[in-house]
C-alpha positions in Angstrom: 168.5 67.0 -155.8 168.2 63.5 -154.5 164.5 63.6 -155.2 165.0 64.5 -158.8 167.6 61.8 -159.2 165.3 59.1 -157.7 162.3 60.3 -159.8 164.6 60.2 -163.0 165.8 56.6 -162.1 162.1 55.6 -161.5 161.0 57.1 -164.8 164.0 55.4 -166.6 163.1 52.0 -165.0 159.4 52.5 -166.0 160.3 53.1 -169.7 162.7 50.1 -169.6 160.0 47.7 -168.1 157.1 49.3 -170.1 157.0 46.5 -172.7 156.5 43.9 -170.0 154.1 46.2 -168.0 152.0 46.8 -171.1 152.0 43.1 -172.0 150.8 42.4 -168.5 148.0 44.9 -168.9 147.0 43.5 -172.3 146.8 39.9 -170.9 144.8 41.2 -168.0 142.4 43.1 -170.4 142.1 39.9 -172.6 141.0 37.8 -169.5 138.8 40.4 -168.0 137.0 41.6 -171.0 135.6 45.2 -171.4 137.2 48.4 -172.7 140.8 48.9 -171.6 142.5 50.9 -174.4 145.9 49.6 -173.2 147.8 51.3 -176.1 145.3 54.1 -176.6 146.7 57.6 -177.0 144.9 58.7 -173.9 147.0 56.2 -171.8 150.0 58.2 -172.8 148.5 61.6 -172.3 147.8 62.4 -176.1 144.5 64.0 -176.9 142.9 65.3 -180.1 141.9 68.9 -180.2 142.0 71.5 -177.5 141.3 71.2 -173.9 137.6 71.4 -173.0 135.8 72.5 -169.8 138.7 73.4 -167.5 138.2 73.9 -163.7 136.5 70.6 -162.9 137.1 68.7 -159.7 139.2 65.7 -160.9 138.5 62.5 -158.9 140.9 59.5 -159.6 139.3 56.1 -158.9 141.6 53.5 -160.2 139.5 50.4 -160.3 136.0 49.0 -159.4 136.5 49.2 -155.7 137.9 52.7 -155.6 135.1 53.9 -158.0 132.4 52.5 -155.7 134.2 53.9 -152.7 134.2 57.3 -154.4 130.5 57.4 -155.3 129.4 59.2 -152.1 132.1 61.9 -152.7 131.2 62.3 -156.4 127.5 62.6 -155.7 128.1 65.2 -152.9 130.3 67.2 -155.4 127.6 67.0 -158.1 124.8 67.9 -155.6 126.9 71.1 -154.7 127.1 72.1 -158.3 130.7 71.1 -159.1 131.7 69.5 -162.4 133.6 66.3 -162.1 136.4 64.7 -164.1 136.4 60.9 -163.2 139.5 58.9 -164.2 140.3 55.3 -164.1 142.9 52.7 -164.9 140.8 49.6 -165.3 137.8 48.7 -167.5 135.7 47.7 -164.4 136.2 51.0 -162.9 135.3 52.8 -166.2 132.2 50.6 -166.6 131.0 51.2 -163.1 131.4 55.0 -163.5 129.6 54.9 -166.9 126.8 53.0 -165.3 126.3 55.0 -162.3 126.7 58.5 -163.9 125.0 57.9 -167.2 122.7 60.9 -166.8 125.5 63.2 -165.6 127.7 62.0 -168.6 124.8 62.9 -170.9 124.4 66.3 -169.6 128.1 67.2 -169.3 128.3 67.6 -165.6 130.7 64.6 -165.5 133.4 63.4 -167.8 135.4 60.2 -167.8 139.0 59.7 -169.0 141.8 57.3 -168.5 144.5 58.3 -166.2 147.8 58.0 -168.2 150.6 55.7 -167.2 153.0 57.5 -164.8 155.5 58.8 -167.4 156.5 62.4 -166.8 155.4 63.7 -170.1 152.1 61.9 -170.0 151.2 63.3 -166.5 152.1 66.8 -167.7 150.0 66.5 -170.9 147.1 65.1 -169.0 147.0 68.1 -166.6 147.6 70.6 -169.4 144.7 69.1 -171.4 142.1 68.9 -168.7 143.3 71.7 -166.4 141.4 70.5 -163.3 141.0 73.0 -160.4 141.8 70.3 -157.8 142.6 66.7 -157.8 141.2 64.0 -155.5 143.1 60.6 -155.2 141.1 57.9 -153.6 142.6 55.8 -150.8 146.3 55.2 -151.9 146.8 56.2 -155.5 150.0 58.2 -155.1 152.1 58.2 -158.2 155.5 60.1 -158.1 155.4 61.6 -161.6 151.8 62.4 -161.4 152.1 64.2 -158.0 155.2 66.1 -159.1 153.4 67.3 -162.4 150.3 68.4 -160.4 152.6 70.5 -158.1 154.4 72.1 -160.9 151.1 72.8 -162.5 149.8 74.3 -159.2 147.0 71.9 -159.1 146.2 71.1 -155.3 146.2 67.4 -154.8 144.0 65.7 -152.0 144.4 62.1 -150.9 140.9 61.2 -149.5 139.7 58.3 -147.5 143.3 57.5 -147.3 144.5 54.2 -145.8 148.0 52.8 -145.3 148.7 49.3 -143.8 151.9 48.5 -141.8 153.2 46.5 -144.8 152.5 49.4 -147.2 154.4 51.8 -144.8 157.3 49.4 -144.8 157.5 49.5 -148.6 157.1 53.2 -148.6 159.9 53.7 -146.1 162.2 51.5 -148.2 161.5 53.8 -151.2 161.6 56.8 -149.1 163.7 58.9 -151.4 161.1 58.4 -154.2 157.8 58.3 -152.2 158.4 60.6 -149.3 158.5 63.7 -151.6 155.3 62.4 -153.4 153.4 62.2 -150.0 154.9 65.5 -148.9 153.7 67.3 -152.1 150.1 66.4 -151.4 148.2 69.4 -150.4 146.0 67.6 -147.8 145.4 64.1 -146.7 142.1 62.8 -145.2 142.9 59.5 -143.4 140.3 56.8 -142.6 141.6 56.3 -139.0 144.1 57.6 -136.6 146.3 54.6 -137.3 146.2 55.3 -141.0 146.9 59.0 -140.2 150.0 58.2 -138.2 151.5 55.9 -140.8 150.8 58.5 -143.5 152.6 61.1 -141.6 155.6 58.7 -141.2 155.5 58.1 -145.0 155.9 62.0 -145.5 152.3 63.3 -145.8 151.5 66.8 -144.4 148.2 68.4 -143.4 146.9 65.0 -142.3 143.4 64.8 -140.8 141.2 61.9 -139.8 138.0 62.2 -141.6 136.7 58.7 -141.7 135.9 56.3 -144.5 133.7 57.2 -147.5 132.1 53.9 -147.5 130.0 54.8 -144.4 128.3 57.6 -146.5 126.9 55.3 -149.1 123.5 56.0 -150.6 121.6 52.7 -150.6 119.9 51.7 -153.8 116.3 51.5 -152.5 114.8 50.3 -155.7 117.2 47.3 -156.0 116.8 46.6 -152.3 113.0 46.5 -152.6 113.3 44.3 -155.6 115.6 42.0 -153.8 113.5 41.8 -150.7 110.3 41.1 -152.7 112.2 38.3 -154.6 113.3 36.8 -151.3 109.8 36.9 -149.9 108.5 35.1 -153.0 111.1 32.4 -152.7 110.3 31.9 -148.9 113.8 30.4 -148.3 116.6 31.1 -145.8 119.3 32.8 -147.9 123.0 33.4 -147.3 125.1 35.5 -149.7 128.7 34.9 -150.1 129.8 38.2 -151.7 133.0 39.5 -153.4 134.9 36.3 -153.3 138.4 36.5 -154.7 141.0 34.0 -156.1 141.2 30.9 -154.2 138.0 31.4 -152.1 135.4 30.0 -154.4 136.4 26.4 -154.2 136.4 26.1 -150.3 133.2 28.0 -150.2 131.4 25.7 -152.7 132.8 22.6 -150.7 131.4 24.2 -147.5 128.0 24.8 -149.1 127.8 21.2 -150.4 128.8 19.8 -147.1 126.3 21.7 -145.0 123.4 21.0 -147.4 124.1 17.3 -147.5 124.3 17.1 -143.7 121.2 19.1 -143.1 119.3 17.1 -145.5 120.5 13.9 -143.9 119.3 15.1 -140.5 116.0 16.2 -142.0 116.6 19.8 -141.1 116.2 21.4 -144.5 112.5 20.7 -145.4 110.5 23.6 -144.3 112.4 26.6 -145.7 115.4 25.0 -147.6 118.7 26.8 -147.7 119.7 28.9 -150.7 123.2 30.4 -151.1 124.1 33.3 -153.4 127.8 33.2 -154.5 129.0 36.4 -156.0 132.7 36.4 -157.4 134.2 39.9 -157.3 135.6 39.9 -160.8 133.6 38.9 -164.0 136.4 36.8 -165.5 135.9 34.3 -162.7 132.1 33.9 -163.3 132.6 30.8 -165.6 135.2 29.2 -163.2 132.8 29.4 -160.3 130.0 27.9 -162.5 132.3 25.0 -163.2 133.0 24.5 -159.4 129.3 24.4 -158.8 128.7 21.7 -161.5 131.6 19.7 -160.3 130.1 19.8 -156.8 126.7 18.7 -158.0 125.1 21.8 -156.7 122.2 22.9 -158.8 122.3 26.5 -159.6 120.9 29.3 -161.6 122.6 32.4 -162.8 121.4 35.8 -161.8 121.7 36.9 -165.5 119.2 34.1 -166.3 116.8 35.4 -163.7 116.9 38.8 -165.3 116.2 37.3 -168.7 113.1 35.5 -167.1 111.8 38.8 -165.7 113.7 39.4 -162.5 111.3 38.9 -159.7 108.4 37.4 -161.5 106.9 34.0 -161.1 108.9 32.5 -163.9 112.2 33.6 -162.2 111.0 32.3 -158.8 110.2 28.9 -160.4 113.7 28.8 -161.9 115.1 28.8 -158.4 112.9 26.0 -157.1 115.4 23.3 -157.2 118.6 25.5 -157.1 120.9 25.3 -154.1 122.9 28.3 -155.3 122.3 31.5 -157.3 125.5 32.5 -159.1 125.8 36.3 -159.0 127.2 36.9 -162.5 126.2 40.6 -162.8 127.8 43.9 -161.8 126.3 46.8 -159.9 123.7 44.7 -158.1 125.3 44.2 -154.7 122.3 46.1 -153.2 119.9 43.3 -154.5 122.1 40.4 -153.5 122.3 41.7 -149.9 118.6 42.6 -149.7 117.8 38.9 -150.8 119.8 37.4 -147.9 119.4 37.2 -144.2 123.2 36.9 -143.6 126.3 38.0 -145.6 129.8 36.5 -145.8 132.1 38.9 -147.4 135.1 37.5 -149.2 138.5 38.8 -150.0 139.3 37.9 -146.4 139.6 34.2 -146.4 142.8 34.4 -148.5 145.6 36.8 -147.8 144.2 39.6 -150.0 143.2 42.3 -147.4 139.4 41.9 -147.4 136.6 43.6 -149.3 134.1 46.2 -148.4 131.4 44.9 -145.9 129.8 48.2 -145.0 127.0 48.1 -147.6 125.9 44.8 -146.0 126.0 46.2 -142.5 124.1 49.3 -143.7 121.3 47.1 -144.8 121.2 45.5 -141.3 122.8 42.2 -142.4 124.9 40.2 -139.9 128.2 40.0 -141.6 131.0 37.5 -141.4 134.6 38.1 -142.5 137.7 36.0 -142.6 141.0 36.4 -140.9 142.7 38.6 -143.7 141.3 42.1 -143.4 144.3 44.4 -143.5 142.6 46.8 -146.0 139.8 47.4 -143.5 141.7 47.0 -140.3 140.1 49.9 -138.3 136.6 49.3 -139.6 136.7 45.6 -138.7 138.1 46.3 -135.2 135.3 48.9 -134.6 132.6 46.6 -136.0 133.7 43.6 -133.9 133.8 45.8 -130.8 130.2 47.0 -131.7 128.9 43.5 -132.1 128.1 44.3 -135.8 130.1 41.5 -137.4 131.9 38.3 -136.6 135.1 36.8 -137.7 135.5 33.3 -139.0 138.8 31.3 -139.4 137.9 29.7 -142.8 135.0 29.2 -145.3 133.7 26.2 -143.6 133.4 27.9 -140.3 131.9 31.0 -141.8 129.1 29.0 -143.5 128.5 27.1 -140.2 128.2 30.4 -138.3 125.8 31.9 -140.8 123.6 28.9 -140.5 123.7 29.3 -136.7 122.4 32.8 -137.0 119.7 31.6 -139.4 118.7 29.2 -136.7 118.6 31.9 -134.0 116.2 34.7 -135.0 117.0 36.8 -131.9 120.7 36.8 -132.5 120.1 37.6 -136.2 118.1 40.6 -135.2 120.5 41.7 -132.6 123.6 41.6 -134.8 121.7 43.2 -137.8 120.5 46.2 -135.6 124.0 46.7 -134.2 125.3 46.8 -137.8 122.9 49.5 -138.8 123.7 51.6 -135.7 127.5 51.2 -136.4 127.2 52.5 -139.8 125.1 55.5 -138.9 127.6 56.4 -136.1 130.5 56.5 -138.6 128.9 58.6 -141.3 130.1 62.1 -142.3 133.5 61.7 -143.8 132.2 63.0 -147.3 131.1 66.2 -145.8 134.4 66.9 -144.1 136.3 66.1 -147.3 134.0 68.2 -149.6 134.2 71.1 -147.2 138.0 70.8 -147.5 138.0 70.7 -151.3 135.7 73.8 -151.5 138.1 75.6 -149.1 141.0 74.8 -151.6 138.8 76.0 -154.6 138.3 79.3 -152.8 142.0 79.9 -152.4 144.3 81.4 -155.0 146.6 78.7 -156.4 149.7 78.0 -154.3 152.5 75.4 -154.9 152.6 72.9 -152.1 155.6 72.7 -149.9 158.7 70.8 -151.4 157.3 71.1 -155.0 
């Protein structure tokens, strides 16, 4: 009874605040660009016509990061012959899914849809329309009304590659009467680490197993990697990529780049193979701001989009980089190219209190990686990688740039850390197979309402 009261109060509060929440979504959409459909009918669980193709495996990947994290799982499901319904909440997630699965969208093996806002009726209509056989929520997307509607519809829900920080657990416990039943209604939970599993159990999750992190099972884009490596060889320069920078990080990195280049030139150390930095903001809406910072710092730069216009890795594109100190990464879906170009990777999102960004793709390519002090979203992965000698931590952007250059000046250390990174990724693979086996076990069972539903 208490659960029903709390869920009713949550739904009421959601309705009262919905004008503000929708206005915030519209503002975010305007700033970010792309297709959002903030007020579209599908956002409220309203669909034209009858339901089509019931029985798919529904994977919810809210935004860009979760969509990328889900790629190994989705590929494995498709390879085993399952149809996939892929849902998102943001335009960046939708665009990434559309780009990666263009062929599967065309042949009908995968469909994309917006996950509706967490109103009770919208959640029910979504499940009634698509009728998935099982649902997979990526990392931490547990919505009370959605989980309750899935339990009522007897759709098993799996929380996969799940993580929960200490701070998130504190919030969850404070909202225990609302969130504990939601976690408890999940059919299975596959945690990234033992620490995550213990926190999820305290939050109310049942049937918790440690499966590992999907990000270790990534499939490297060999074609992009080959093009990136070839382009770097043509340039003949020492290259550091600063990837996935978030709000507040670009300015100190640009200043650190400017200072190091000036100091090295003053000492005559940057004549043979001059330095080149690649700066890749995580969100497209910040590309222009980053370009403005580079101009203000007097750092000559060229955009990656311009190199593509000039023929990607051809001689004209190489010539365009001759006098550049920085390549501004203003494209999406090319992280494999950026990492392949560089000898060292600095991964952002961790130099401001934002929890960190995924660094595993860089490690899988054998790139020595530097992260900042704020890595709560990748707590276990960072701890394991540090212990394996696969990454290093820096206190701030200036220190990170200095350490990257020290690695460039020490080929033996560069090779040692790079090989440790590759080995570390290989040792942690296998999470996707464990989860897909669990999903297929649920698919083979008759529908059963989870405990507490």
